[in-house]
N, C-alpha and C positions, 0 to 999 in steps of 0.2 A: 500354556504360556506360564512361565515362572518369572514374575517381575523382579523378585529379589535377586535372581541370578543373572538378570540382564538378557534373557532370551526373549526376543521380540519378533513378531511375525509381520509387522508393518500394516496391520489391519485397522482401518478407521473405525471409531466407536462413537456412540452418542456422547454429547458433552457431559452427561450425568455420570459417565464411567470414569472420569478423572479421579485418580487417587489423591492428588494434591494440586495446589495452585502452583503454577510455574513462575519462578522469578524471571524477570526480564520482559514480561508482558507490559505493554503500555498501561498507564494508570486506568484508563476508562475502557480497556479492551474486555471483550467477553468471548466465550467459547461458542462456536457454531459447529454443526455437523458438516460432514463432507458434502452431503446432499444440498444443504443450504448454501454452502460456498459455491457449489456448481450452479445452483439456481441464480445466484447473484453475478456470476462471471460475465455473461453477455452485457448486462447493463454497465457493469463497472469497467469492462474493457473500453466501452464508449466513453465513460467518465475519464479514464486514464488518457485517452486520445485528446479529450478536451483539455486536461491538465497539461499535457505535452505542448499543445498549441498555445495555451496561456503562458507557459514558461518561455517559449520562443518569443512571444509578443512582449513580455516584460523585459527580456534581454534586449530586444530591439529598441524598446522605449528607453531603457537605461543608456544604451549607446547614443541614442538621439539626444538625450539630456546632456550627456558628457560632451558631445559635439557642440551643442548650443552654448554650453557654459564656457567654451573657448572664446566666444565672441560677444556674449551678452551677460548682464548681471543675473544672479539667481532670482530676482524679483520680476524679471521680464515676463510678460503675459504668455509667451510661447513656452517658457520653462514651466510656468504654473499649469498650463493646459496639459502638458505631457505628464507632469507629476500627478495631476488629478486623474488622468486616464490610467496611469500606473496603479494608483491607489484603488481605483474602481476594479481593475483587473485582479489585483491581489485580494480584494474583498470577495469577488466571484470565485476565485481559487479556493478561499477558505470555506465558502458555502459548498462547493463540490466535495472537498475533502471531508467536511463535517457530515454530509449526507452519506458518503461511503462508509465512514467510520461508525455512523449510527446503525449500520447494517452489519458491522463486523469486518469490513474490508479495509485493509491498510495498504497504502502505497509504500513500497520498499525502495523503488528506483524509477526514475523517469526514462533513463537511457542506459541500459535497456529497460523497457517498461516491465516492472515486476509488481505483483500484488501478493498479499498473504492474508490468511485468516487463521485465527487460533482455534484449535480443535483438539481432539483426543485420538491418539493412536496407541494401541496396546496399553491402555489405562494411563498414559502419560500425556500431559499437555504439550502440544507441538504446534508448529506453524505449517499449515498447508500452503504450498507455494505455486505460483503460476508466473510464467515469463512470456513476453511477446513472442509469437511464433508457435506457441504450444496451443493445441486444440482444446485441452481439458486440464483440470487440476489432477495431476497424477503423481505429485511429489510432496514430501513433507520434510521438515528438519526440526531438530531440537531447538527450542527457543534460544538457548545459550550458544548455539553453534553458528547460526546464520545461514543465509541462502546458499552459500557455496557448499554446504555439507548435506545437500538434499539427498533423500533416499526415496525409492519408489514406494508408492502405496500398493499394498497387496490386497486385492478385493476378491471375494469368493464369487 
């Protein structure tokens, strides 16, 4: 492999093999190995499903508040109750996301459900990507390119 000439094999490497830090990574993000990302995938697939359900719930609550406000003032107890439930759900959402990110997993999209982890391929910092419907993490992309530019991981 000749990094200077741009010849890449697509092989995942340990986080310590990174030649430099990638710009575009979230502030508190850190590198994980492909093995660690795969170990986290089952749990964080379930977390993603929880986030998707919470998203739907918050949207339904927002519609309910909007409907209520057509007939009652904002200080009405029913509006306050729904607003409090919305705030509680958002707090729970933040806890789930915080737990995921503390392990190196980042939510890219809810629909379709997409997760990513920052790691190293061919001595470059990249993002390993997974999308709902896929069985395993088999793709990566340059941090600057985004999910649509995924390339296959090549493993021996």
